[in-house]
C-alpha positions as CSV (number, residue, x, y, z in Angstrom):
1,M,119.8,23.7,-140.1
2,S,119.1,22.9,-136.6
3,V,122.0,21.2,-134.8
4,P,121.4,18.6,-132.6
5,V,122.5,19.3,-129.0
6,P,124.4,16.5,-127.3
7,T,124.2,16.5,-123.7
8,P,126.3,15.3,-120.9
9,V,125.5,12.2,-118.9
10,A,123.7,13.8,-115.9
11,N,124.5,11.3,-113.1
12,V,128.4,11.2,-113.7
13,P,130.4,13.2,-111.1
14,R,132.2,16.1,-112.9
15,G,134.8,16.6,-110.0
16,Q,134.7,18.5,-106.7
17,N,133.7,21.9,-108.4
18,S,131.5,23.0,-111.3
19,P,132.6,26.2,-113.0
20,T,130.3,28.8,-114.6
21,F,130.4,29.2,-118.2
22,S,132.6,32.4,-117.9
23,E,135.0,30.7,-115.7
24,L,135.2,27.8,-118.4
25,V,135.9,30.5,-121.1
26,R,138.5,32.4,-119.0
27,V,140.5,29.1,-118.1
28,F,140.5,27.6,-121.5
29,A,141.6,31.0,-123.1
30,R,144.4,30.6,-120.6
31,I,145.2,27.2,-121.5
32,G,145.1,28.1,-125.3
33,V,147.5,30.7,-124.9
34,M,150.1,28.5,-122.8
35,S,149.5,25.1,-124.6
36,F,153.0,24.7,-125.9
37,G,155.1,21.5,-126.3
38,G,152.9,19.5,-128.4
39,P,150.4,16.8,-127.1
40,A,152.3,15.8,-124.1
41,G,152.9,19.4,-122.7
42,Q,149.2,20.1,-123.6
43,I,147.9,17.0,-121.8
44,A,150.1,17.9,-118.7
45,L,149.0,21.5,-118.7
46,M,145.4,20.7,-118.9
47,H,145.7,17.9,-116.0
48,R,147.6,20.7,-114.0
49,E,144.6,23.3,-114.5
50,L,141.6,21.1,-114.7
51,V,142.3,18.2,-112.3
52,D,145.0,19.4,-109.7
53,Q,144.2,23.0,-109.3
54,R,140.5,23.4,-110.0
55,S,139.0,19.8,-109.6
56,W,136.6,20.4,-112.4
57,I,137.1,16.9,-113.6
58,D,138.4,13.9,-111.3
59,E,141.4,12.1,-112.2
60,R,139.6,8.9,-113.3
61,S,137.5,10.7,-115.7
62,Y,140.3,12.7,-117.2
63,L,142.4,9.6,-118.0
64,S,139.1,7.7,-119.3
65,A,138.7,10.7,-121.7
66,L,142.1,10.9,-122.7
67,N,141.8,7.2,-123.8
68,F,138.8,7.8,-125.7
69,C,140.4,10.8,-127.6
70,M,143.6,8.5,-128.4
71,L,141.4,6.2,-130.3
72,L,139.9,8.9,-132.4
73,P,141.5,10.4,-135.5
74,G,143.0,14.0,-134.9
75,P,144.7,15.7,-132.4
76,E,144.0,14.2,-129.0
77,A,144.7,17.2,-126.8
78,M,142.2,19.6,-128.6
79,Q,139.7,16.7,-128.4
80,L,140.4,16.2,-124.7
81,A,139.6,19.9,-124.3
82,T,136.5,19.6,-126.1
83,Y,135.3,16.7,-124.1
84,V,135.9,18.5,-120.9
85,G,134.0,21.5,-122.1
86,W,131.2,19.3,-123.3
87,R,131.1,17.4,-120.0
88,L,131.0,20.6,-118.0
89,H,128.6,22.8,-120.2
90,G,127.2,20.7,-123.1
91,L,127.4,21.8,-126.7
92,R,128.5,25.5,-126.0
93,G,131.0,24.3,-123.4
94,G,132.6,21.9,-125.9
95,L,132.7,24.5,-128.8
96,A,134.2,27.1,-126.3
97,A,136.8,24.8,-125.1
98,G,137.9,23.3,-128.3
99,L,138.0,26.8,-130.2
100,L,139.9,28.4,-127.4
101,F,142.3,25.7,-127.3
102,V,143.1,26.1,-131.0
103,L,142.5,29.8,-131.8
104,P,145.6,31.5,-129.9
105,G,147.9,29.2,-131.7
106,A,146.1,29.7,-135.1
107,L,146.3,33.4,-134.9
108,I,150.0,33.1,-134.0
109,V,150.7,30.6,-136.6
110,F,149.0,32.7,-139.4
111,A,151.0,35.8,-138.3
112,L,154.3,34.1,-138.4
113,A,153.3,32.1,-141.9
114,L,152.8,35.6,-143.3
115,L,156.0,37.1,-141.9
116,Y,157.7,34.0,-143.2
117,A,156.2,34.5,-146.6
118,S,157.5,38.0,-146.7
119,F,160.7,37.8,-145.0
120,G,161.9,34.2,-144.5
121,Q,163.1,32.8,-141.3
122,L,162.8,34.8,-138.1
123,P,165.8,34.5,-135.8
124,L,164.4,36.6,-132.9
125,V,161.2,34.3,-132.7
126,A,163.5,31.2,-133.1
127,T,165.3,32.5,-129.9
128,L,162.4,33.2,-127.9
129,F,161.1,29.7,-128.5
130,V,164.5,28.1,-127.3
131,G,163.6,29.1,-123.7
132,I,159.9,28.2,-124.1
133,K,160.8,24.5,-125.1
134,A,163.2,24.4,-122.2
135,A,160.3,25.0,-119.9
136,V,158.0,23.1,-121.8
137,L,160.3,20.0,-121.6
138,V,160.2,20.2,-117.8
139,I,156.5,20.6,-117.6
140,V,156.1,17.2,-120.0
141,V,158.5,15.3,-117.3
142,E,156.4,16.5,-114.3
143,A,153.3,15.5,-116.2
144,L,154.7,11.9,-117.0
145,L,155.6,11.5,-113.3
146,R,152.4,12.5,-112.1
147,V,150.2,10.6,-114.7
148,A,152.4,7.5,-114.1
149,R,152.1,7.6,-110.3
150,R,148.4,7.7,-110.8
151,A,147.6,5.6,-113.6
152,L,150.0,2.7,-113.0
153,R,148.5,0.5,-110.2
154,G,150.3,-2.7,-110.3
155,W,153.1,-4.6,-112.3
156,I,151.0,-5.4,-115.3
157,D,150.3,-1.7,-115.9
158,W,153.9,-1.1,-115.6
159,L,154.6,-3.8,-118.1
160,I,152.0,-2.4,-120.5
161,A,153.3,1.2,-120.3
162,L,157.0,-0.2,-120.8
163,F,155.8,-2.4,-123.6
164,A,154.1,0.8,-125.1
165,F,157.1,2.9,-125.1
166,L,159.6,0.3,-126.4
167,A,157.1,-0.5,-129.4
168,L,156.9,3.2,-130.3
169,F,160.4,4.3,-129.5
170,A,162.6,1.3,-130.5
171,F,160.5,-0.6,-133.0
172,N,158.4,2.1,-134.7
173,V,155.3,0.1,-134.3
174,P,152.1,1.9,-135.6
175,F,150.4,3.9,-132.8
176,P,147.0,2.2,-133.6
177,L,148.5,-1.2,-133.0
178,V,149.9,-0.2,-129.6
179,V,146.5,1.0,-128.4
180,L,144.7,-2.1,-129.8
181,A,147.2,-4.4,-128.2
182,A,146.7,-2.5,-125.0
183,A,142.8,-2.7,-125.2
184,A,143.0,-6.3,-126.1
185,T,145.2,-7.2,-123.0
186,G,142.9,-5.3,-120.6
187,F,139.7,-6.9,-122.3
188,I,141.0,-10.5,-121.6
189,R,142.5,-9.4,-118.2
190,R,139.1,-8.0,-117.0
191,R,140.1,-6.6,-113.7
192,H,137.5,-5.2,-111.2
193,Q,136.5,-1.5,-111.9
194,A,134.7,0.6,-109.4
195,P,131.6,2.2,-110.9
196,Y,131.5,5.7,-111.5
197,D,128.2,6.2,-109.6
198,A,125.5,4.1,-108.1
199,L,123.0,5.0,-110.8
200,P,123.6,3.5,-114.4
201,P,124.4,5.7,-117.2
202,M,121.6,7.0,-119.2
203,P,121.1,5.3,-122.5
204,V,121.8,7.5,-125.7
205,P,119.4,7.4,-128.5
206,I,120.9,6.1,-131.7
207,A,118.7,8.6,-133.7
208,Q,120.5,11.5,-131.7
209,T,123.8,10.2,-132.6
210,L,122.8,10.0,-136.1
211,R,121.4,13.6,-136.2
212,T,124.6,14.8,-134.7
213,L,126.9,13.0,-137.5
214,S,124.7,14.1,-140.2
215,A,124.7,17.8,-138.9
216,G,128.3,17.9,-138.3
217,L,129.3,16.3,-141.7
218,A,127.1,18.9,-143.5
219,I,128.8,21.7,-141.4
220,W,132.2,20.3,-142.4
221,L,131.8,19.3,-145.8
222,L,129.5,22.0,-147.5
223,P,131.8,24.9,-147.1
224,L,134.5,22.9,-148.7
225,A,132.4,21.8,-151.5
226,A,131.4,25.3,-152.1
227,I,135.3,26.1,-152.3
228,V,135.5,23.7,-155.2
229,L,132.5,24.9,-156.9
230,I,133.7,28.7,-156.7
231,F,137.4,28.0,-157.6
232,G,137.4,24.7,-159.5
233,W,139.0,21.4,-158.6
234,D,142.7,22.5,-159.7
235,H,142.9,25.5,-157.7
236,V,145.3,25.3,-154.7
237,L,142.3,26.1,-152.3
238,S,140.3,23.0,-153.4
239,Q,143.5,20.8,-153.3
240,L,144.0,22.1,-149.7
241,A,140.3,21.3,-148.7
242,W,140.6,17.8,-150.1
243,F,144.1,16.9,-148.9
244,F,143.6,17.9,-145.3
245,S,140.0,16.6,-145.1
246,K,141.6,13.3,-146.1
247,L,144.3,13.7,-143.3
248,A,141.5,14.6,-140.7
249,V,140.2,11.0,-141.0
250,V,143.5,9.0,-140.8
251,T,145.5,10.9,-138.2
252,F,145.1,8.3,-135.6
253,G,147.7,8.8,-133.0
254,G,147.8,12.5,-133.4
255,A,149.9,14.8,-135.5
256,Y,153.2,12.7,-134.9
257,A,151.8,9.9,-136.7
258,V,151.1,11.4,-140.0
259,L,153.7,14.4,-139.9
260,A,156.1,12.3,-142.2
261,Y,153.5,11.5,-144.8
262,M,152.1,15.2,-144.9
263,A,155.6,16.5,-145.3
264,Q,156.2,14.1,-148.2
265,E,153.2,15.1,-150.1
266,V,153.5,18.8,-149.5
267,V,156.9,18.9,-150.6
268,Q,157.2,16.1,-153.5
269,G,153.5,15.5,-154.3
270,F,152.1,19.2,-154.5
271,G,155.5,21.3,-154.5
272,W,153.7,23.8,-152.2
273,L,156.9,24.2,-150.0
274,T,160.6,23.0,-150.1
275,A,161.9,20.6,-147.8
276,G,163.7,23.2,-145.7
277,E,160.4,25.2,-145.6
278,M,158.6,22.3,-144.5
279,L,161.1,21.8,-141.4
280,D,160.8,25.3,-140.6
281,A,157.0,24.9,-140.5
282,L,157.4,21.9,-138.3
283,G,159.6,23.9,-135.9
284,L,157.2,26.9,-135.4
285,A,154.4,24.6,-134.8
286,E,156.4,22.6,-132.2
287,T,157.1,26.0,-130.5
288,T,153.9,27.9,-130.7
289,P,150.8,27.1,-128.5
290,G,148.1,24.9,-129.8
291,P,148.0,21.4,-131.4
292,L,151.0,20.5,-133.6
293,I,148.8,19.8,-136.4
294,L,148.5,23.7,-136.7
295,V,151.3,23.0,-139.3
296,T,148.6,22.5,-141.8
297,E,147.6,26.1,-141.4
298,F,151.2,27.4,-142.1
299,V,151.2,25.1,-145.2
300,G,147.8,26.3,-146.3
301,T,148.9,29.9,-145.8
302,L,152.0,29.7,-147.6
303,A,150.5,27.6,-150.4
304,A,147.7,29.9,-151.1
305,W,149.9,32.9,-150.9
306,R,152.1,31.5,-153.6
307,H,149.9,29.8,-155.8
308,G,146.2,31.0,-155.2
309,G,146.5,34.3,-157.2
310,N,145.6,37.8,-156.4
311,P,145.4,39.4,-154.1
312,P,147.9,37.2,-152.1
313,L,146.9,38.4,-148.6
314,A,143.3,37.4,-149.2
315,M,144.3,34.2,-150.7
316,A,146.7,33.4,-147.8
317,A,143.8,34.1,-145.4
318,L,141.5,31.8,-147.3
319,G,144.2,29.2,-147.5
320,A,144.7,29.2,-143.6
321,L,140.9,29.2,-143.2
322,V,140.2,26.4,-145.4
323,S,143.1,24.3,-143.9
324,L,141.9,24.9,-140.4
325,W,138.2,24.1,-141.2
326,A,139.3,20.9,-142.9
327,T,141.4,20.0,-140.0
328,F,139.5,20.8,-136.9
329,V,135.8,20.6,-137.6
330,P,135.8,16.7,-137.8
331,C,137.5,16.8,-134.2
332,F,134.2,18.4,-132.9
333,I,132.2,15.8,-134.6
334,W,133.9,12.8,-133.2
335,I,133.6,14.3,-129.6
336,F,129.9,15.5,-129.9
337,A,128.9,12.1,-131.5
338,G,131.0,9.7,-129.4
339,A,131.3,11.2,-125.9
340,P,127.8,10.6,-124.7
341,Y,128.7,6.9,-125.0
342,L,131.9,7.2,-122.8
343,E,130.3,6.6,-119.5
344,R,128.4,3.4,-120.8
345,L,131.5,2.1,-122.0
346,N,133.1,2.5,-118.7
347,A,130.2,0.8,-116.9
348,E,130.8,-2.3,-118.9
349,P,133.6,-4.5,-116.8
350,R,135.5,-5.7,-119.9
351,I,135.4,-2.5,-121.7
352,A,136.4,-0.5,-118.4
353,S,139.3,-2.8,-118.1
354,A,140.3,-2.5,-121.8
355,L,140.2,1.4,-121.2
356,A,142.3,1.1,-118.0
357,A,145.0,-0.8,-120.0
358,V,145.1,1.8,-122.6
359,T,145.5,4.3,-119.8
360,A,148.7,2.4,-118.8
361,A,149.7,2.4,-122.5
362,V,149.2,6.0,-122.7
363,V,152.0,6.5,-120.0
364,G,154.2,4.7,-122.5
365,V,153.1,6.9,-125.3
366,I,153.6,10.2,-123.2
367,A,157.1,8.8,-122.2
368,N,157.9,8.1,-125.9
369,L,156.9,11.8,-126.7
370,T,158.8,13.0,-123.6
371,V,162.3,11.4,-124.7
372,W,161.6,12.3,-128.4
373,F,161.1,15.9,-127.4
374,A,163.9,16.2,-124.9
375,L,166.4,14.8,-127.6
376,H,165.1,17.4,-130.2
377,V,165.4,20.4,-127.6
378,L,168.7,19.5,-125.9
379,F,170.6,18.4,-129.0
380,S,170.6,20.1,-132.5
381,R,171.2,17.0,-134.3
382,V,169.4,13.7,-133.9
383,D,170.0,10.8,-136.0
384,T,167.8,7.8,-136.9
385,V,169.6,4.5,-136.8
386,E,168.1,1.3,-137.9
387,P,170.1,-1.8,-136.5
388,G,168.1,-5.0,-137.5
389,I,164.5,-4.5,-136.6
390,L,165.0,-1.3,-134.2
391,R,164.7,2.1,-135.4
392,L,166.2,4.5,-132.8
393,H,166.8,8.1,-132.3
394,V,170.3,8.9,-131.5
395,P,171.6,12.4,-130.5
396,D,174.8,13.5,-131.8
397,L,176.6,14.2,-128.3
398,A,178.6,17.0,-129.7
399,S,175.6,18.9,-130.6
400,L,174.4,19.2,-126.9
401,Q,173.0,22.8,-126.4
402,P,174.6,23.9,-123.2
403,V,172.2,27.1,-122.9
404,T,169.1,24.9,-123.3
405,V,170.4,22.5,-120.5
406,A,170.9,25.6,-118.3
407,L,167.4,27.0,-119.4
408,S,165.7,23.6,-118.5
409,L,167.6,23.2,-115.2
410,G,166.3,26.7,-114.2
411,A,162.7,25.9,-115.4
412,A,163.0,22.6,-113.0
413,A,163.9,24.8,-110.2
414,L,161.1,27.2,-110.8
415,L,158.6,24.4,-111.1
416,F,159.9,21.8,-108.6
417,A,161.7,23.8,-105.9
418,L,160.0,27.2,-105.8
419,H,156.7,26.1,-107.0
420,R,156.1,28.9,-109.7
421,S,153.3,28.9,-112.0
422,V,153.5,27.5,-115.5
423,L,153.1,31.0,-116.9
424,T,155.8,32.5,-114.9
425,T,158.2,29.6,-115.8
426,L,157.8,30.2,-119.6
427,A,158.1,34.0,-119.2
428,V,161.2,33.7,-117.3
429,T,162.9,31.1,-119.6
430,A,161.8,32.9,-122.8
431,A,163.4,36.2,-121.3
432,L,166.5,34.4,-120.4
433,A,166.8,32.7,-123.9
434,I,166.8,36.1,-125.4
435,A,169.5,37.4,-123.0
436,L,171.8,34.4,-123.4
437,V,171.5,33.3,-126.9
């Protein structure tokens, strides 16, 4: 089957510098290894690497792409990486960037899942990631400040960001509703947007989009259908394929929006993991590089190890592969089919205004993730209270972790005062955690 090759819009500025393909591969391999901290940390890291340090993509294009990815099901940071790769080097660039964003974390999660299946919890790994989380917290705060400074251009933008934060943090409003409300506000407001280029974006043939979708769906679903035919519908591999394929099309708002549902189904519905094991899985996914939704790989590995039959190692590998395939292949489909339309959407004044409002809301989304992440990094116990219509995360002040606070302050000094690199900061705080904890 020949796969149609979606091409970037030729007349859109890519940034000040256009990398070679080998440079793109090298940088996204580096990003994949350092992409700790969930979507907020990963968006921050890519902004730092791609916009600030290398100027491969301009600020406005980066934020517009982030808005677009926020509207898609699946992990927004991985899709953002795929979009940037596609924009710079077409299909092969998108595949390289997306795969390199996921693969380092996937390999680490698979190895940790096998160790967990054999030996249970890993104290040394948990200690190592105490320092990593402390550094990631500072990286996320730095990104929040930088994006807010550049994305919020007036008091209406600040209000949109504030309302988005409060809606998510205090009222537990579903993420899609927050984004839709922001888009509607911007659409009605219709503020002036400067064009990307003097030339109009080239039209995208509908036939090309349909070919991309049909080829992508076949690549996604045919291997999973083969799993069902080979092992039978009741086999754990078939159930993993069905469950994670279903999640792949409903995870609007990223992993955080679907983790509660997934955890309940995995524990109560299928019985693949216990509640405690599911919490361990979430902890490992939060503290390893790559998308947080890699927790699906951990679940698939353990489920297939225990319930797939013999040999367990081969079943575990198949469980990991099926989970990854069902979860991430759709992300490439959405980007390759939809990305060619992004510049045309930005050329329409009302749609451009709607996307600009979504940019402001994204600041509130990142702020919500930052606060949530900070609470869970700095405190060992965070309770959820529901006074009236509110739903708040309240830390137990007695559970404050002094070592983590000290490591975070040290990371802040390294990044803000001494201007050390992200990699150096992560390495130093991880080493200090092992020495101190």
